[in-house]
C-alpha positions in Angstrom: -0.1 0.1 0.0 1.3 3.4 -1.0 0.9 6.2 1.6 -0.2 9.7 0.5 2.5 12.2 -0.5 1.6 15.8 -0.6 4.4 18.7 -1.3 4.2 22.4 -1.0 6.3 25.5 -0.2 6.5 29.1 0.2 5.3 31.9 -2.3 9.0 32.5 -3.6 10.1 28.9 -4.1 13.0 28.9 -1.5 11.4 26.6 0.9 10.1 23.0 -0.2 8.4 20.7 2.0 6.8 17.3 1.8 4.2 15.5 4.1 3.6 11.5 4.0 0.2 10.0 5.3 -3.1 11.4 6.2 -3.3 14.3 8.5 -4.1 13.5 12.3 -6.5 16.6 12.3 -7.7 19.7 10.2 -9.2 22.6 11.2 -10.0 26.3 10.5 -8.9 28.5 13.2 -10.2 31.8 14.1 -8.1 32.7 17.2 -6.3 36.0 17.0 -2.8 34.2 16.8 -3.9 32.6 13.3 -5.5 35.9 12.3 -2.2 37.8 12.7 -0.4 34.8 11.6 -2.3 34.8 8.4 -2.9 38.4 7.9 -6.7 37.1 7.4 -10.0 36.3 9.0 -8.5 32.5 10.0 -6.1 29.7 9.3 -6.0 26.3 8.1 -4.1 24.0 10.2 -3.4 20.6 8.7 -1.4 18.6 11.6 0.8 16.0 10.9 3.4 13.8 13.3 6.6 15.5 13.1 8.2 12.7 11.7 5.9 12.9 8.5 6.7 16.4 7.8 10.2 16.6 6.1 11.9 19.8 5.0 13.2 19.1 1.4 14.6 22.6 0.6 15.4 26.2 2.0 15.9 27.2 5.5 13.3 28.7 7.8 13.1 31.7 10.6 11.3 31.2 13.6 9.1 33.5 15.7 8.3 31.8 19.3 6.0 33.3 22.1 3.8 32.5 24.8 0.1 32.1 24.7 -2.6 33.4 27.1 -2.7 29.7 28.4 0.9 30.2 29.1 2.1 27.3 26.2 4.5 27.8 23.6 3.8 28.7 20.1 6.4 28.8 17.6 5.8 29.6 13.5 8.5 28.9 11.1 8.5 31.0 7.7 10.6 31.5 4.7 13.0 34.3 5.8 12.9 35.7 2.0 9.1 35.9 1.1 7.7 35.3 4.8 5.3 32.9 4.1 4.6 30.8 7.3 4.6 27.4 6.5 4.4 25.2 9.8 4.1 25.9 13.5 4.3 23.9 16.7 2.5 24.3 19.8 3.4 23.4 23.2 0.2 21.5 24.0 0.7 19.0 20.9 4.3 17.9 21.6 5.5 15.8 18.4 3.0 17.6 16.2 3.7 19.8 13.3 0.8 22.3 12.1 1.1 22.8 8.4 -0.3 26.0 6.5 -3.0 24.7 4.6 -2.8 26.9 1.6 1.1 26.3 1.3 0.3 22.6 -0.5 1.0 22.6 -4.2 -2.2 22.4 -6.1 -4.9 21.0 -5.7 -3.8 22.4 -2.4 -7.0 21.8 -0.7 -7.1 18.0 -1.1 -8.1 17.5 2.8 -10.9 17.6 4.5 -11.5 20.4 7.5 -14.2 19.1 9.7 -14.1 21.7 12.5 -13.5 25.6 13.1 -12.1 26.5 16.7 -11.9 29.8 18.4 -15.3 31.0 17.0 -15.3 33.5 19.6 -13.1 35.6 17.5 -14.8 34.4 14.6 -15.3 37.1 11.6 -18.7 38.2 11.1 -18.7 37.4 7.5 -17.0 33.9 7.5 -19.2 31.2 6.8 -17.9 27.7 7.0 -19.7 24.3 6.3 -18.1 22.0 8.9 -19.8 19.8 11.3 -17.8 20.8 14.5 -18.0 24.3 15.6 -16.2 25.6 19.1 -16.4 28.7 20.6 -12.6 28.2 21.8 -11.0 24.4 22.3 -11.1 21.6 25.0 -7.5 22.7 26.0 -8.2 26.4 26.5 -7.1 27.5 29.8 -5.7 31.7 29.8 -3.5 32.1 33.0 -2.8 35.7 31.8 -4.2 38.4 29.5 -2.9 38.8 25.9 -1.1 41.8 25.0 -2.6 44.7 23.4 -2.4 43.6 19.9 -3.8 40.5 20.2 -7.0 41.8 22.2 -7.4 44.3 19.5 -6.7 47.5 21.9 
């Protein structure tokens, strides 16, 4: 049996990657972190076990911070064009989030069956998903986010 393989990369082509197998979960995330990370209304998250994501070409820059739940969040992006490709969450050890729009066409080969953090969802967004959650089961804020994340 042949495993599913998908490749993708950044906008300028400097960074290329490959995923093997099916994602462990997918979601449209409306949290402020994803809104700022993407510069859009939400992020499309496609998660794989770390050993199923291979960097084929290029180097990545990183930005790390702590969420209001006190957990680490590290984004990895192309230093040349700025495209965010991956992220790792302190809550999900051993998993890599892949930015859904960075897969080669047909880019959206996976099913998105849930949306999370709908409490900060843009009013104009309408998604047809099976599960819609105001936050997540693991959401436990320990402090207030800085002003840019609160919108003030």
